[in-house]
C-alpha positions as CSV (number, residue, x, y, z in Angstrom):
1,X,98.0,-128.9,168.6
2,X,97.7,-126.0,171.1
3,X,100.3,-123.5,170.0
4,X,100.2,-123.8,166.2
5,X,96.5,-122.7,165.8
6,X,97.3,-119.8,168.2
7,X,100.4,-118.8,166.3
8,X,98.6,-118.9,163.0
9,X,95.7,-116.9,164.2
10,X,97.7,-114.1,165.8
11,X,100.4,-113.8,163.1
12,X,100.5,-110.9,160.7
13,X,102.2,-112.9,158.0
14,X,103.0,-116.6,157.6
15,X,106.0,-117.5,155.5
16,X,105.8,-120.9,153.7
17,X,108.9,-122.5,152.2
18,X,106.9,-124.2,149.4
19,X,103.6,-124.1,147.6
20,X,102.9,-127.5,148.9
21,X,103.4,-126.4,152.5
22,X,101.2,-123.3,151.8
23,X,98.4,-125.6,150.6
24,X,98.7,-127.8,153.7
25,X,98.5,-124.8,155.9
26,X,95.4,-123.5,154.0
27,X,93.7,-126.8,154.4
28,X,94.2,-126.9,158.1
29,X,93.6,-123.2,158.7
30,X,91.4,-121.8,155.9
31,X,91.2,-118.4,157.7
32,X,94.9,-117.9,157.3
33,X,94.8,-118.0,153.5
34,X,95.4,-114.2,153.0
35,X,98.3,-114.1,155.4
36,X,100.5,-116.7,153.6
37,X,103.4,-115.7,151.5
38,X,105.7,-118.3,149.8
39,X,109.4,-117.7,150.0
40,X,111.4,-120.7,149.0
41,X,114.6,-121.5,150.7
42,X,118.1,-121.0,149.3
43,X,121.5,-122.4,150.1
44,X,125.0,-121.0,150.6
45,X,127.9,-123.3,149.9
46,X,131.7,-122.8,149.8
47,X,133.0,-121.2,146.6
48,X,135.5,-124.0,145.9
49,X,134.5,-127.5,146.9
50,X,137.3,-129.5,148.6
51,X,139.0,-132.0,146.3
52,X,138.6,-134.9,148.8
53,X,137.0,-135.8,152.1
54,X,138.9,-134.1,155.0
55,X,141.0,-135.8,157.6
56,X,138.5,-136.1,160.4
57,X,138.2,-139.3,162.3
58,X,135.6,-140.8,159.9
59,X,137.3,-139.8,156.7
60,X,139.5,-143.0,156.7
61,X,136.3,-145.0,156.5
62,X,135.3,-143.4,153.2
63,X,137.8,-145.1,150.9
64,X,135.3,-146.1,148.3
65,X,132.7,-144.3,146.1
66,X,129.5,-143.7,148.0
67,X,125.8,-142.9,147.8
68,X,124.9,-140.2,150.3
69,X,121.9,-139.7,152.6
70,X,121.6,-136.4,154.6
71,X,118.9,-135.8,157.2
72,X,117.9,-136.0,160.8
73,X,117.4,-139.7,161.8
74,X,113.7,-139.9,162.3
75,X,110.9,-142.1,160.8
76,X,109.7,-139.7,158.1
77,X,113.1,-139.9,156.4
78,X,112.3,-143.4,155.3
79,X,115.7,-144.8,156.1
80,X,114.5,-148.3,156.6
81,X,113.3,-148.5,153.0
82,X,116.5,-146.8,151.7
83,X,118.6,-149.5,153.4
84,X,116.3,-152.2,152.2
85,X,116.5,-150.9,148.6
86,X,120.3,-150.7,148.8
87,X,120.3,-154.3,150.0
88,X,118.2,-155.4,147.0
89,X,120.9,-154.1,144.6
90,X,123.0,-156.7,142.8
91,X,126.3,-157.5,144.5
92,X,128.2,-156.0,141.7
93,X,126.3,-152.7,142.1
94,X,127.0,-152.6,145.9
95,X,130.6,-153.3,145.1
96,X,130.6,-150.0,143.2
97,X,129.5,-147.8,146.1
98,X,128.9,-147.8,149.8
99,X,125.9,-146.0,151.4
100,X,126.9,-143.1,153.7
101,X,124.3,-141.8,156.2
102,X,124.8,-138.3,157.7
103,X,122.7,-136.6,160.3
104,X,122.0,-136.2,164.0
105,X,119.7,-138.5,165.9
106,X,116.1,-137.5,166.1
107,X,113.0,-139.2,167.5
108,X,111.4,-142.5,166.8
109,X,114.2,-145.0,167.5
110,X,115.6,-144.9,164.0
111,X,118.4,-147.5,163.9
112,X,120.3,-147.6,160.6
113,X,123.1,-149.8,162.0
114,X,120.5,-152.4,163.1
115,X,118.7,-152.3,159.8
116,X,122.0,-152.7,157.9
117,X,122.9,-155.7,160.0
118,X,119.4,-157.2,159.4
119,X,119.8,-156.8,155.6
120,X,123.3,-158.1,155.6
121,X,124.9,-154.9,154.3
122,X,126.5,-153.5,157.5
123,X,129.9,-153.7,155.9
124,X,128.7,-151.3,153.2
125,X,126.7,-148.8,155.2
126,X,128.6,-146.0,157.0
127,X,126.8,-144.0,159.6
128,X,128.7,-140.8,160.3
129,X,126.2,-138.9,162.6
130,X,126.3,-135.1,162.7
131,X,129.0,-133.4,160.7
132,X,130.0,-129.7,160.3
133,X,129.0,-127.6,157.3
134,X,132.4,-127.8,155.8
135,X,132.4,-131.6,156.2
136,X,128.9,-131.8,154.8
137,X,129.9,-129.9,151.6
138,X,132.9,-132.1,151.2
139,X,130.6,-135.1,151.4
140,X,128.2,-133.7,148.9
141,X,131.0,-132.8,146.5
142,X,132.5,-136.3,146.5
143,X,129.2,-138.3,146.5
144,X,128.1,-140.3,143.4
145,X,124.6,-139.0,144.2
146,X,122.1,-138.1,147.0
147,X,119.3,-140.5,148.0
148,X,116.4,-138.7,149.7
149,X,113.5,-141.2,150.1
150,X,111.5,-139.1,152.6
151,X,107.8,-139.8,153.4
152,X,107.3,-136.0,153.8
153,X,109.3,-132.8,153.3
154,X,108.0,-129.3,153.6
155,X,110.8,-128.2,151.3
156,X,113.8,-130.6,151.2
157,X,116.9,-128.6,151.8
158,X,119.4,-131.5,151.2
159,X,118.0,-131.9,147.6
160,X,118.8,-128.2,146.9
161,X,122.2,-128.5,148.6
162,X,123.1,-131.5,146.4
163,X,122.0,-129.7,143.2
164,X,124.1,-126.7,144.3
165,X,127.1,-129.0,144.7
166,X,126.5,-130.4,141.2
167,X,125.4,-133.8,142.5
168,X,122.6,-136.0,141.0
169,X,119.8,-137.2,143.2
170,X,116.9,-139.6,143.6
171,X,114.0,-138.4,145.8
172,X,110.4,-139.2,146.5
173,X,107.4,-137.5,145.0
174,X,106.2,-136.0,148.3
175,X,105.6,-132.7,149.9
176,X,107.8,-129.9,148.5
177,X,110.4,-132.2,146.9
178,X,108.9,-132.1,143.4
179,X,109.0,-128.3,143.5
180,X,112.7,-128.3,144.6
181,X,113.9,-131.1,142.3
182,X,111.9,-130.4,139.2
183,X,113.4,-132.3,136.3
184,X,116.9,-132.2,137.8
185,X,116.6,-135.5,139.6
186,X,114.9,-138.9,139.6
187,X,111.6,-138.9,141.5
188,X,110.0,-142.1,142.7
189,X,107.0,-143.2,144.8
190,X,107.4,-143.5,148.5
191,X,105.7,-146.7,149.6
192,X,107.4,-149.3,147.5
193,X,111.0,-150.4,147.8
194,X,111.3,-151.6,144.2
195,X,111.2,-148.2,142.4
196,X,113.7,-146.8,144.8
197,X,116.0,-149.7,144.3
198,X,115.7,-149.4,140.5
199,X,116.5,-145.7,140.6
200,X,119.5,-146.3,142.8
201,X,120.7,-149.0,140.5
202,X,120.3,-146.8,137.4
203,X,122.2,-143.9,138.9
204,X,124.9,-146.1,140.3
């Protein structure tokens, strides 16, 4: 609240990663309108995706097809609803694929293991924590699809990474995600679990 207005006021140019973020910035700081330039993010991945998940200590746990989540574990990533939606799937659908959660811990006390136990799906949810770039691309390359149910994203880099790896995705209609995903993925509303569960069911 103190430093952002100062930074915006004194900057010569402000680079926004999406049109949506640029509009958010203009709304908060109308005087900055003429300084904003939109440069969307890109992604660099390995030329040849590995054929299977590598031999790290968690690799042995990934012995079934899986749905992938990638992101810092914090409230805006909406992981509680993702796990609840996964738990709503028919048993035969969960038998098709586990839910694999990748990302370092953030703020807000996000507890995917606890939520998984609460919904009775702990045996199907694998929380891997932080992984290397090479491991991450391996995980993308072998996933059935990416689930990105965020409550807000300025851009949504995991969506772009998944598409670059040739992986389908389901994401929410928030922030910059519709710009990134376009018609290349399934977009759902954020607040209700049912549409997310239906999209996961359809893709699975």
